[in-house]
N, C-alpha and C positions, 0 to 999 in steps of 0.2 A: 590177511595184511594189505594193507593199500601199498599198490603197484601201477604207476601212474602209464598211460597210455607211451608204448614206443614202439619202433620198428617194429618187433617182433608181435604184436600184437595191440590189441585197445586196454586200457586201463581196468584194473581190477580192484574188488571191495572201496568204490570210492564212498565217503564217507557224507552219507544225506544231510546236507543243510541243515540246522537246529534252528528254529526261530528263537533267539534272546528271550527271555524274562521282559528285558527292558524294552522290546519292541512290541511288547502288545499294549504300553503305557499313550496316553496321548500325553508326548511331552517330548522338550527339545530333542531332551538324549532317544526318545521311543523312536520319534520319526527320522534322524539316522541311522539307527541300527536297523532298522525294516527295511530304511535304501542300502545298506549293504550286505544285507540279507539276501536282498531281493535278486543285487547282483553274484550272489555266492550260488543261487538257485541256478540262474542261466549257466554260469560257469561249471555248474554240476553236470547240466545239459550236455555241454558242451562236452566234458568228460566220459559221459555214459552211454549219450543218445536217446536217454529217456528225458524226455518234454514235459512229462505228466504233472509234476510239480508246479516246474515253469509256468504250464498251461491253465490252471489253477491260482497262478497269482500276477497273469498277465495283462495290462491294460485291456479292454472290448475296444474292436477295431482298431488293433495297433500293426500296422503296416510292416513297421520294423520287425517289428516279434515276430511275426508270420514269416520274413525272410527269411530269418537268421533260423527259427523253427525249421523250416523248407531243409535250408543246410545240412542241418543237423539231424535230420531224421535220412535225407538222401544218404548221406555220405556213412551213415552208420545202417546199411542195408549191404546187402550180397556181401555181406564179409568184408566189408570197407570199414574202417572207423578214421579217428581225429586223430592228431595225436599235438599237445599244447594246446594253445587258445586261452589257457588259465586265465580267467579274469582276476584283478586283485583290486581294490578300493583303497586306495591310502587317506581318502577324504572325503569325508559326506559333510556336506554344513547345512543352516537352515536359519533362514531369522526367528521361525517357527510363528511368522504371522501370518492369519489366515488371510486369501487373498475372497473377491467379490464373491466368488463359488464358494467359497467355506474352506479352499484347499490349504495346502500346504505346501510350497516348493520347497526341494531338495538338491540343491546341487552336488553332483556327485565325480571325483576326481576316478576314471576305470581307467587300468591298465592291464592290456591284453596279452599275454607271452606271442610268441609268433605260432601261427599255426599250419601243419602239415596236413593234407590229405592224403590217406595211406588206400592204396588198394588193395583188392583180397592177395595176392600172390606177395604183400607186401613192400612192393617200389611207390613210392611216392608220387603221387598224379601231378601236386603244385605244394607249395609252401606259401602263407601272403608273409610279407616284407614283417617286420616288429613296427606297430602302429605307434602314432606317437601318444601319449596318452591322453584323452575324448576327458569332455567337460559336458558332462549328461546332467539333462535334468529328468527328476522325477516330481511329478505332481502326485502328489498325497491326499487319499480321505479319510478320516477316520469316524467310521461307522460303526454301531453295534459293538464297541471294543476292542475292534480290530482295524490296522492299517488297509489299503488298497492303493495301488497305481492308477490313478486315471488319465494320464498320458503320460508320453517319454519322450524327450526332445534332447538338441545337442544346443551344448551352450559355444554359439561361434565369438569370436571375439575379446 
């Protein structure tokens, strides 16, 4: 049974995100579903410390992704764990128009729960305050019957 992380220990039996069937199609709905799936995999990594699935779908040379992975891996070592940080994506939207490189841009509203960094003894090292919803831009490519993220950016303004 799923048990979220708390002061007594890390999350247990966290469901692994499953790629929805629609997210395998080169459609507006498919692009939006894949974008939401991408953030659900990142959220899973925060909860479990397991970054393998995320590494399989992260864009190449993504500095922000590397930074996030370092935090996740470092804090899920030596008996430490993370509490919270769950990501939800209330909105994913695309015009579904290819850019000059043949890619699609998907705007994703991302909400993240406050994140607490737990020490091995169960004390809190620090808690990040709740973040305002972030606007993220995923640049997606559709090749060989599958979506991939080519770039991750922020939407400012």
